[in-house]
C-alpha positions as CSV (number, residue, x, y, z in Angstrom):
1,M,0.2,-0.1,-0.2
2,S,1.4,3.6,-1.0
3,V,1.5,5.8,1.7
4,K,-0.9,8.3,-0.4
5,H,-3.8,5.7,-0.3
6,F,-3.0,5.0,3.6
7,F,-3.3,8.6,3.8
8,E,-6.8,8.3,1.9
9,E,-7.8,5.6,3.4
10,Q,-7.2,7.4,6.9
11,A,-8.4,10.4,5.9
12,V,-12.0,8.3,4.9
13,R,-12.3,6.4,8.3
14,N,-11.9,9.8,10.0
15,A,-14.5,11.6,8.1
16,S,-16.9,8.2,9.1
17,L,-16.0,7.8,12.7
18,Q,-16.9,12.0,12.5
19,H,-20.1,11.5,11.0
20,E,-20.7,8.6,13.8
21,L,-19.5,11.1,16.6
22,R,-21.6,13.7,15.4
23,Q,-24.7,11.6,15.1
24,A,-24.0,10.2,18.8
25,F,-22.9,13.0,20.4
26,D,-24.7,16.3,18.6
27,P,-27.5,14.4,15.6
28,F,-28.8,18.0,15.0
29,G,-25.7,20.3,14.9
30,M,-26.3,22.4,17.5
31,V,-22.8,22.2,19.7
32,S,-20.8,22.9,15.9
33,I,-23.8,26.0,15.3
34,W,-23.0,27.8,18.8
35,F,-19.0,27.0,18.3
36,K,-18.9,29.0,14.7
37,A,-21.2,31.7,17.3
38,Q,-19.0,32.0,19.7
39,Q,-15.6,32.1,16.8
40,A,-17.4,34.9,15.5
41,W,-18.4,37.3,18.4
42,L,-14.0,36.9,19.2
43,L,-13.4,37.9,15.7
44,N,-15.7,40.9,16.3
45,P,-14.6,42.3,19.2
46,D,-16.4,45.8,19.0
47,A,-19.8,44.4,18.8
48,L,-18.7,41.4,21.4
49,A,-18.0,44.9,23.3
50,S,-21.2,46.7,22.3
51,A,-23.5,43.3,23.4
52,M,-21.6,43.5,27.0
53,G,-22.6,47.0,27.2
54,R,-26.3,46.9,26.8
55,Y,-25.8,43.6,29.4
56,T,-24.5,45.5,31.8
57,S,-26.9,48.5,31.3
58,D,-29.6,45.9,32.2
59,V,-28.2,44.4,34.8
60,A,-28.1,47.8,36.3
61,R,-31.5,48.4,35.5
62,W,-32.7,45.3,37.3
63,Q,-31.2,45.8,40.2
64,Q,-32.8,49.2,40.9
65,F,-35.7,47.4,40.3
66,A,-34.9,44.7,42.7
67,M,-33.7,47.5,45.7
68,D,-37.1,48.9,45.1
69,R,-39.5,46.5,45.2
70,F,-37.5,44.9,48.2
71,L,-37.8,48.4,49.8
72,G,-41.9,48.3,48.9
73,E,-41.7,51.0,46.1
74,P,-44.3,49.8,43.4
75,D,-42.1,49.6,39.9
76,T,-43.1,48.8,36.7
77,D,-41.9,45.6,35.4
78,V,-38.0,47.1,33.0
79,F,-38.4,43.1,31.6
80,P,-42.6,42.7,31.0
81,P,-43.5,38.9,29.9
82,N,-44.5,38.8,25.9
83,P,-48.8,39.1,26.4
84,E,-49.2,35.2,25.2
85,D,-46.6,34.4,28.0
86,T,-49.0,32.7,30.8
87,R,-46.4,31.2,32.8
88,F,-45.7,34.2,35.0
89,A,-50.2,34.7,34.9
90,D,-50.5,34.1,38.7
91,P,-50.6,37.3,40.7
92,V,-47.6,36.2,43.3
93,W,-45.3,36.8,40.5
94,D,-46.1,40.7,40.7
95,E,-46.9,40.9,44.3
96,V,-44.0,39.9,46.1
97,P,-41.0,40.9,45.5
98,F,-39.0,38.3,45.7
99,W,-41.0,36.5,43.0
100,D,-41.1,39.4,40.8
101,S,-37.6,40.1,40.4
102,L,-36.7,36.8,39.9
103,K,-39.1,36.4,36.9
104,E,-37.3,39.9,35.8
105,W,-34.1,38.4,35.9
106,Y,-35.0,35.6,33.8
107,L,-36.3,37.7,31.7
108,L,-33.7,39.9,31.2
109,N,-31.3,36.8,30.3
110,T,-33.4,35.3,27.8
111,R,-33.5,38.4,25.9
112,W,-30.1,39.3,25.8
113,L,-29.1,36.0,24.7
114,Q,-32.2,35.6,22.1
115,D,-31.2,39.1,20.9
116,A,-27.4,38.8,21.1
117,L,-27.8,35.4,19.0
118,Y,-29.6,37.0,16.3
119,E,-27.0,39.7,16.2
120,T,-24.0,37.2,15.9
121,P,-22.2,37.9,12.9
122,G,-21.4,35.4,10.5
123,L,-24.1,33.2,10.7
124,S,-26.6,32.3,7.7
125,D,-30.3,32.4,8.1
126,Q,-30.3,28.6,8.8
127,E,-28.2,28.8,11.2
128,R,-29.1,31.5,12.9
129,S,-32.6,30.2,12.6
130,R,-31.5,26.6,14.1
131,S,-29.3,27.8,17.2
132,A,-32.0,29.9,17.9
133,F,-34.3,27.1,17.5
134,W,-32.2,25.0,20.2
135,L,-31.3,28.1,22.3
136,R,-35.1,28.4,23.1
137,Q,-35.7,25.0,24.3
138,W,-32.8,25.2,26.7
139,L,-34.3,28.8,27.9
140,N,-37.5,27.6,28.1
141,A,-36.1,24.5,30.5
142,V,-34.5,26.3,32.7
143,A,-37.4,28.6,33.5
144,P,-38.0,29.3,37.1
145,T,-41.8,27.6,36.7
146,N,-40.0,24.4,36.2
147,F,-37.9,23.9,39.3
148,F,-40.2,23.6,43.1
149,F,-38.5,25.7,44.9
150,S,-38.5,28.8,42.5
151,N,-42.2,28.1,41.9
152,P,-44.2,30.0,44.4
153,M,-47.8,27.9,43.2
154,A,-46.0,24.9,43.4
155,I,-44.4,25.8,47.5
156,A,-47.9,27.3,48.0
157,K,-50.2,23.8,47.4
158,A,-47.4,21.3,49.1
159,L,-47.9,23.7,51.7
160,S,-52.0,23.7,51.8
161,S,-51.7,20.0,50.9
162,K,-49.6,19.2,53.5
163,G,-47.6,17.3,51.2
164,E,-49.8,15.5,49.1
165,S,-49.8,17.6,45.8
166,L,-46.0,16.3,46.2
167,F,-46.8,12.7,46.7
168,A,-49.3,13.3,43.8
169,G,-46.8,14.7,41.5
170,F,-44.1,12.0,42.2
171,K,-47.3,9.3,41.1
172,N,-48.0,11.1,37.9
173,F,-44.3,11.2,37.1
174,S,-43.8,7.3,37.5
175,Q,-46.8,6.4,35.8
176,D,-45.6,8.5,32.8
177,V,-41.7,7.4,33.3
178,A,-44.0,3.6,32.6
179,N,-46.1,5.1,29.9
180,G,-42.9,6.9,28.0
181,D,-44.7,9.7,27.9
182,I,-45.3,13.2,29.7
183,S,-49.3,13.1,30.0
184,M,-51.6,15.7,28.1
185,T,-55.1,14.7,29.3
186,D,-56.6,11.9,31.5
187,L,-56.0,8.8,29.3
188,S,-58.7,6.9,31.4
189,A,-61.8,9.3,30.7
190,F,-61.8,8.2,27.0
191,K,-62.0,4.8,24.5
192,V,-62.3,4.8,20.9
193,G,-65.0,3.2,19.9
194,E,-67.2,4.3,23.4
195,N,-67.2,7.7,23.3
196,L,-65.1,8.9,20.3
197,A,-64.7,8.1,17.1
198,T,-69.1,6.7,17.1
199,T,-70.5,7.9,13.7
200,P,-72.3,4.6,12.9
201,G,-70.3,3.1,9.7
202,A,-68.8,0.0,8.0
203,V,-65.5,-1.1,7.5
204,V,-66.1,-2.1,3.5
205,Y,-62.6,-3.4,2.5
206,R,-59.5,-4.1,4.7
207,G,-56.1,-4.3,3.2
208,K,-52.3,-4.6,4.4
209,L,-52.0,-0.7,4.3
210,L,-55.7,0.7,5.2
211,E,-59.5,-0.1,5.9
212,V,-62.0,1.7,4.3
213,I,-65.1,2.9,6.3
214,H,-68.3,4.1,5.2
215,Y,-70.5,5.7,7.2
216,E,-74.5,5.0,7.1
217,A,-76.4,7.6,5.8
218,T,-78.2,10.1,8.3
219,T,-80.6,11.2,5.3
220,P,-83.4,9.1,3.2
221,T,-81.1,10.0,0.4
222,V,-77.4,10.9,-0.4
223,H,-75.5,13.0,-2.7
224,K,-74.5,10.0,-6.1
225,V,-71.0,11.4,-6.2
226,P,-69.4,10.4,-2.9
227,L,-66.9,12.0,-0.3
228,V,-63.4,10.0,-0.3
229,I,-61.5,11.6,2.9
230,V,-57.9,10.4,2.9
231,S,-56.8,11.0,6.8
232,P,-53.2,11.6,7.7
233,W,-51.0,8.2,8.3
234,I,-48.8,10.5,10.9
235,N,-52.1,10.1,13.2
236,K,-55.2,8.5,13.3
237,F,-58.2,9.2,11.1
238,Y,-60.4,10.3,14.3
239,V,-59.6,13.5,14.6
240,L,-62.5,14.1,12.3
241,D,-65.0,12.2,14.1
242,L,-64.2,13.0,17.9
243,N,-67.8,13.5,18.9
244,P,-71.2,13.9,18.0
245,Q,-70.3,17.6,18.6
246,K,-67.3,18.1,16.7
247,S,-67.8,15.6,14.1
248,L,-67.0,16.5,10.6
249,V,-68.0,13.2,9.3
250,K,-71.4,13.4,11.2
251,Y,-71.9,17.0,10.0
252,L,-71.6,16.0,6.0
253,T,-74.0,12.8,6.6
254,D,-76.3,14.6,8.4
255,Q,-76.0,17.2,5.2
256,G,-77.0,14.1,2.7
257,F,-73.2,13.4,1.8
258,S,-71.9,9.4,1.6
259,V,-68.9,9.1,2.9
260,F,-65.9,7.4,3.0
261,I,-62.5,7.5,4.9
262,T,-59.3,6.3,5.5
263,S,-58.0,4.3,8.8
264,W,-54.8,3.8,7.8
265,K,-52.7,0.3,9.1
266,N,-50.4,1.1,12.3
267,P,-47.3,-0.4,10.8
268,D,-44.6,-2.7,12.2
269,S,-41.6,-3.9,11.2
270,S,-42.8,-6.3,8.8
271,M,-43.6,-2.9,6.5
272,R,-40.6,-1.0,6.3
273,D,-40.2,-1.3,2.9
274,I,-43.8,0.4,2.2
275,G,-43.0,3.3,0.1
276,F,-45.0,6.6,-0.8
277,D,-46.0,4.4,-4.5
278,E,-48.2,2.1,-1.9
279,Y,-49.8,4.5,0.0
280,L,-50.8,6.0,-3.5
281,T,-51.7,2.9,-5.3
282,E,-53.2,0.7,-2.2
283,G,-54.5,3.3,0.0
284,V,-55.5,6.3,-2.5
285,A,-56.3,4.3,-4.9
286,K,-57.9,1.7,-3.8
287,I,-60.3,3.9,-1.3
288,V,-61.6,5.6,-4.7
289,E,-62.1,2.2,-6.7
290,V,-64.5,0.9,-3.4
291,A,-66.0,4.6,-3.4
292,K,-67.0,4.0,-6.7
293,E,-68.0,0.7,-6.7
294,I,-70.1,1.1,-4.0
295,S,-72.3,4.6,-5.2
296,G,-72.4,3.3,-8.9
297,S,-70.7,6.8,-9.6
298,D,-67.7,6.9,-11.8
299,K,-66.0,9.8,-10.1
300,V,-66.0,10.9,-6.7
301,N,-65.0,14.2,-4.6
302,L,-61.8,13.4,-3.0
303,A,-60.6,15.5,0.5
304,G,-57.2,15.0,2.3
305,Y,-55.9,16.7,5.8
306,C,-52.3,17.4,6.0
307,I,-50.3,14.5,4.9
308,G,-53.2,13.0,3.3
309,G,-53.8,15.8,1.7
310,T,-49.9,16.0,0.1
311,L,-51.1,12.6,-1.0
312,V,-54.3,13.3,-2.3
313,T,-52.4,16.3,-4.8
314,T,-49.9,13.8,-6.0
315,Y,-52.6,11.5,-6.4
316,L,-53.9,13.9,-8.6
317,A,-50.9,15.2,-10.1
318,W,-50.3,11.1,-10.9
319,A,-54.3,10.2,-12.6
320,N,-54.3,13.2,-14.8
321,R,-50.2,12.1,-16.6
322,N,-51.4,8.1,-16.6
323,D,-55.1,8.6,-18.0
324,P,-56.2,12.0,-18.4
325,D,-59.6,10.9,-20.0
326,N,-59.8,8.9,-17.3
327,V,-59.5,10.7,-13.9
328,P,-62.1,9.2,-11.4
329,V,-62.1,12.4,-9.3
330,N,-64.2,15.3,-10.0
331,S,-62.8,18.0,-7.3
332,A,-60.5,17.8,-4.4
333,T,-60.4,19.2,-0.7
334,L,-56.8,20.1,1.2
335,L,-56.9,20.4,4.5
336,T,-54.3,22.4,5.7
337,T,-51.6,20.8,3.0
338,L,-48.6,21.5,2.0
339,T,-47.6,21.1,-1.0
340,D,-44.3,23.9,-1.2
341,F,-41.9,22.7,1.6
342,K,-39.6,25.3,0.9
343,R,-40.5,27.9,4.6
344,P,-42.3,24.6,6.6
345,G,-42.4,26.3,9.7
346,D,-40.5,25.7,12.6
347,I,-40.1,21.6,11.8
348,E,-37.4,22.6,9.7
349,V,-34.6,23.7,12.4
350,F,-34.6,19.0,12.3
351,I,-34.5,19.0,8.3
352,D,-30.8,18.5,7.1
353,E,-28.3,16.3,6.5
354,E,-27.3,15.4,10.1
355,G,-31.3,15.4,11.3
356,L,-32.3,13.6,8.8
357,S,-29.5,11.1,9.0
358,F,-30.2,10.5,12.7
359,I,-34.0,9.7,11.9
360,E,-32.9,7.3,9.3
361,N,-30.8,5.5,11.9
362,L,-33.8,5.7,14.4
363,M,-36.2,3.9,11.7
364,A,-33.4,1.3,10.6
365,R,-33.1,-0.1,13.9
366,K,-36.7,-1.4,13.8
367,G,-38.0,-0.5,10.3
368,Y,-40.2,2.6,11.4
369,L,-40.3,5.7,13.2
370,D,-41.9,5.9,16.5
371,G,-45.0,8.0,16.8
372,K,-43.7,9.4,20.0
373,E,-40.9,10.4,18.6
374,M,-42.3,12.2,15.9
375,A,-44.9,13.6,18.5
376,S,-42.0,14.8,20.8
377,S,-40.5,16.6,17.6
378,F,-43.9,18.4,17.3
379,R,-44.1,19.2,20.7
380,M,-40.9,21.3,21.0
381,L,-42.2,23.7,18.6
382,R,-44.4,25.2,21.1
383,P,-42.6,23.9,25.0
384,N,-43.9,26.0,27.3
385,S,-47.6,24.8,26.2
386,L,-46.7,21.1,25.1
387,I,-44.3,19.8,27.7
388,W,-43.5,22.1,30.5
389,N,-47.3,23.4,31.0
390,Y,-47.8,19.4,31.8
391,W,-44.6,19.3,34.1
392,I,-45.9,21.7,35.7
393,G,-49.2,20.7,36.2
394,N,-49.0,16.9,36.7
395,Y,-45.6,16.7,38.5
396,L,-45.0,20.2,40.6
397,L,-48.8,20.8,41.7
398,G,-49.4,17.2,41.6
399,E,-52.7,17.5,39.5
400,T,-55.0,15.5,37.0
401,P,-54.5,16.4,33.6
402,M,-58.1,17.3,32.4
403,A,-60.0,15.1,29.8
404,F,-59.7,16.4,26.6
405,D,-60.5,14.4,23.2
406,I,-58.2,16.2,21.1
407,L,-55.2,15.8,23.4
408,F,-56.2,12.2,24.1
409,W,-56.6,11.8,20.1
410,N,-53.0,13.9,20.1
411,M,-51.1,10.9,22.4
412,D,-52.3,8.1,20.1
413,T,-49.8,8.2,18.2
414,T,-49.1,6.1,15.1
415,R,-46.0,4.5,13.3
416,M,-44.3,5.5,10.1
417,P,-42.8,3.0,7.8
418,E,-39.0,3.4,7.2
419,K,-39.1,3.5,2.9
420,M,-41.6,5.8,2.9
421,H,-40.9,8.4,6.0
422,R,-37.2,8.6,4.1
423,F,-39.1,9.3,1.0
424,Y,-41.4,11.8,2.3
425,L,-38.6,14.1,4.7
426,R,-35.5,14.0,1.7
427,E,-37.7,14.4,-1.7
428,L,-40.2,16.3,-0.5
429,Y,-39.3,18.3,3.1
430,W,-35.8,18.6,1.9
431,K,-35.2,18.9,-1.4
432,N,-38.6,20.5,-2.1
433,K,-39.5,18.4,-5.4
434,L,-43.2,17.7,-5.6
435,V,-43.3,21.5,-6.9
436,E,-40.9,21.0,-9.6
437,P,-42.0,19.3,-12.5
438,D,-41.1,15.9,-13.3
439,A,-38.6,15.9,-10.7
440,I,-39.9,12.7,-8.6
441,K,-41.9,9.8,-9.6
442,V,-44.6,8.3,-8.0
443,A,-45.8,4.6,-9.3
444,G,-44.7,4.7,-12.6
445,Q,-45.5,8.4,-13.4
446,S,-43.6,11.6,-13.0
447,I,-45.6,14.5,-10.9
448,N,-46.3,17.8,-12.4
449,L,-48.7,19.2,-10.8
450,A,-49.6,21.6,-13.4
451,K,-51.5,18.7,-15.1
452,I,-54.0,18.7,-12.0
453,R,-57.1,20.2,-13.9
454,Q,-59.8,19.4,-11.0
455,P,-61.3,22.3,-9.3
456,I,-59.7,22.5,-5.6
457,Y,-61.1,23.7,-2.5
458,M,-58.3,24.4,-0.3
459,V,-58.4,24.5,4.1
460,S,-55.3,26.9,6.2
461,A,-55.3,27.8,9.2
462,E,-54.2,31.2,10.3
463,E,-51.3,29.9,13.5
464,D,-50.8,26.9,12.0
465,H,-47.1,26.0,12.7
466,I,-47.0,22.7,11.0
467,A,-48.5,23.8,7.6
468,P,-48.0,27.7,7.1
469,W,-50.4,29.1,5.6
470,K,-48.3,31.7,3.5
471,Q,-47.0,28.0,2.2
472,T,-49.8,26.0,1.4
473,Y,-51.0,29.0,-0.5
474,S,-48.3,28.7,-3.3
475,L,-50.4,26.1,-5.0
476,V,-52.9,28.1,-6.2
477,H,-50.7,29.3,-8.7
478,R,-49.1,26.1,-9.5
479,T,-52.8,23.4,-10.5
480,G,-54.1,23.8,-14.1
481,G,-57.3,24.1,-12.1
482,P,-59.2,26.6,-10.4
483,V,-59.0,26.8,-6.9
484,K,-61.2,28.4,-3.8
485,F,-58.5,29.0,-1.3
486,T,-60.0,29.8,2.7
487,L,-58.0,30.7,5.9
488,S,-59.7,29.8,9.1
489,S,-58.6,31.6,12.0
490,S,-57.2,29.4,14.9
491,G,-54.2,26.3,14.1
492,H,-53.5,23.0,12.6
493,I,-56.3,21.3,14.3
494,I,-58.9,23.8,15.7
495,G,-59.0,25.6,12.1
496,I,-60.4,22.3,10.7
497,I,-62.4,20.8,13.7
498,N,-64.2,23.5,13.4
499,P,-68.1,23.1,13.9
500,P,-71.0,25.6,13.4
501,G,-73.4,26.8,15.9
502,P,-74.0,29.4,18.7
503,K,-70.6,28.5,20.5
504,C,-68.3,28.8,17.4
505,K,-66.1,31.6,17.7
506,R,-64.0,31.5,14.2
507,T,-63.8,33.2,11.7
508,Y,-62.6,32.8,7.7
509,W,-61.5,34.7,4.9
510,Q,-62.0,33.0,1.6
511,G,-61.5,34.0,-2.2
512,E,-59.8,32.5,-5.6
513,A,-56.3,34.5,-5.8
514,Q,-55.5,36.6,-9.3
515,P,-52.5,35.7,-11.3
516,G,-49.1,36.4,-9.3
517,E,-51.2,37.1,-6.5
518,T,-49.0,36.4,-2.8
519,A,-50.7,35.5,-0.4
520,E,-50.5,39.1,1.5
521,E,-52.0,40.6,-1.2
522,W,-54.6,37.9,-1.2
523,L,-55.4,38.3,2.3
524,E,-55.9,42.2,2.1
525,R,-59.0,41.8,-0.6
526,Q,-60.8,39.5,1.7
527,E,-63.1,40.2,3.9
528,N,-63.6,38.3,7.3
529,V,-66.8,36.1,7.3
530,A,-68.0,35.2,11.5
531,G,-68.4,31.4,12.3
532,S,-67.5,28.3,10.5
533,W,-66.0,27.7,7.3
534,W,-67.7,24.3,6.8
535,P,-71.4,25.5,5.7
536,N,-69.5,27.4,2.5
537,W,-67.5,24.2,1.7
538,V,-71.1,22.3,1.6
539,E,-72.5,24.8,-0.5
540,W,-69.2,24.7,-2.6
541,L,-69.7,20.3,-2.6
542,R,-73.1,20.3,-3.9
543,G,-72.7,21.6,-7.0
544,L,-70.2,18.9,-7.7
545,S,-72.0,16.0,-5.8
546,G,-75.0,14.9,-8.4
547,N,-78.4,14.0,-7.9
548,Q,-80.3,12.5,-4.9
549,V,-80.1,8.3,-4.4
550,K,-80.6,6.0,-1.9
551,P,-77.8,5.4,0.1
552,K,-75.9,2.0,0.1
553,L,-73.8,1.4,3.0
554,S,-72.1,-1.9,1.2
555,S,-72.0,-4.4,-1.6
556,R,-71.6,-7.7,-2.6
557,A,-68.0,-6.9,-4.2
558,H,-67.1,-4.6,-0.7
559,P,-69.5,-6.8,2.0
560,N,-69.8,-5.2,5.7
561,Q,-66.2,-6.8,7.0
562,G,-67.4,-5.2,11.0
563,A,-68.1,-2.0,12.3
564,A,-66.4,1.4,12.2
565,P,-64.3,2.8,14.0
566,G,-62.8,-1.0,12.9
567,K,-59.7,-3.0,13.8
568,Y,-56.7,-0.9,12.3
569,V,-57.4,1.9,14.4
570,V,-56.8,0.5,17.9
571,E,-53.7,-0.8,16.9
């Protein structure tokens, strides 16, 4: 072996070892970015001196504030919490000088560190965003509210309960450790099929990838063209059928629609090679086939939620390329659906080569990504409300979480098969190939969104941090058919689970986009409408759903195989 060849081999081995060490100790590149930020400050001593000068000034202001408070003089906050920050909402944080000063000290350091990071010279936008995300995780974790001896409410409750709250908190903590998850709701309060997912229906198809549920009609006749809903497989379908008051599927059957929905199988290691192709051909194409056969209609109205909407969009492009004269879809509805992943929201902090390699290594061990791992990632996007809020309530205060159906559903996680999820993360999220004409092939066909000719009704949510509405909006200029865009108030779930009625507090904006119009320009033209968008969608669907016919639950080819919600949803 030549000396040159020896050193080349050593370089390859060293690079491989460095990658393995990063995956083990720094899978998302946090340390490397912070080290780069530290170097940047050291190379810019004038900027560092200016930042430290501001910090010294802030500390002096805090010292004066604390002195005034301990001397009994009223003083306004020098570093007030943000209006949406509820951690310090209890009056004790303002009324007692010690707690008030502690709160201000924490907020002083939190804001200075975040400002300093954003001002760091030499960082790219991606590095700045990613480092800011991880800094926020640490700052939120060390908040005084998260520790017993610096949380006045926890101390007061322990004293008033004579220690019972501490015992209850330890019991809650032990149970959550055993379950491998922090409880967000009272899990004993709900059971799927008893007080969740109770709309009557039947499983009319069961395959290796999904069950097809057809709901019983609640009207004497139904529209001939069925409505087929492709639910996300990142979660379970019954978010659309929580209870009779919130159920979107019950609302639709009450409006005279024949409703079919996917209930995806919760994959295990044997399904590691199931890919996006199979989700299209054996998932959405299969439920379309079943709905057509039972209803006797040659077309369906197709709807998709979240990743289910991404699959629906891909299917439409695939079908219009595969057999453009016989596309079995009359229209499509896309609920909080990303197709352009250029700016996918806070989740992008996990999307780079290091982060994807870490996730792929997790999947390679078992053949799937565990739903709890996915749920943890999403909770980190809103840590104070989705992590530390329950840490304080469950453990420091010893409280039992409230019974809340949406949070039960949120904790009822599913797994993602390795091949499918690798494709989804790399080709769509990271490389953003879905919006590039013919950049990817799915089930043998090149995908071009411009081939889609069917009318589309889109619904996005104003506060959605999973599918940001300005990013979902970009689809309106990419398809070949008309798009009616609707923006609902609230977030990814509540913006969709938004039943009409006197208690509805939501609003929405709606209208078709003009050529070349940006999301901001579109919004400026729209009027805010009070109430739920559901009735408006129903009126849009009626014009595309055909005549009234007698309802039919199943058929000889697709018989009743058991009552809804079926078997797969409880796996």
